N, C-alpha and C positions, 0 to 999 in steps of 0.2 A: 578568350581570352587565352592563348596555354605558358605557362609559368613555371620556370624551371627552381625546384624544392632543394636538389643537394647535385653537389657534384663530388664524385672521387679520384684522383688523375683523369682515364678515360673515359669513363663512366657520368652519365648523365641521365638527373629523373629526374621529371616532367609534370604536370598535371595540368588540365586545361578543363574551366566547364563550359558549355556552353546552354541558353537558353533553348524548351527545344517549342517550338513553334506551334506543331500541331497541334500540344499538349501544354494551352499555356500553364504559367506559375510552375512546369517542370523542367531540371537541367538535369543535365547526362556530364557525366564529371568523367573523365578518362585517364589515367593514368599513364604514365609509358616508359623509354626511354633508348637508348641511344648512344653504340660502344666505338671509341672512332678508331678505336683498332680491328674490330669487326669486316667480314669479306667486304656489307655493304656501309661505310662510317659514317653518311647522308639519312642511310636507312632509321625512321625510330620507328620502336616496338613497340606495341597495343599489350600495354601488362593489367590491365584490372577501370573491369567501366563500371557505371550505374546510375541511375537513373532516380531524382530525389525530389520530391516538390522544394518552394521555396522555404515551410520548416522546417521541412529534415536540413537542408545545406543551413538555417541559423543553427536546429540544436547543433551541428558537424561544428562550425564555429563557435559557440560557448563550452563545446567539451574540449573543442583547443585553445580555449583561450584560459578555462581552470586550473588545463597538465602543464602548460606556460607560467601562470600564477604560484602554481603548487612547486613547479624545480624551479623558480627565481629565488 
């Protein structure tokens, strides 16, 4: 599932999380961006990717939730 996480003018940042079928319990997390004023405005640029286990994703979720709680 690919989800836009921020938009600023002609810049869009998205994150995509996909299960890795060949490695059960593992997920690929890909951050990408798109710039509508670029030479190819429809093209997504891959910025950063990592592979996490399910428990790693849960830890990431908890860290993000804690950060949001602190800022509220």
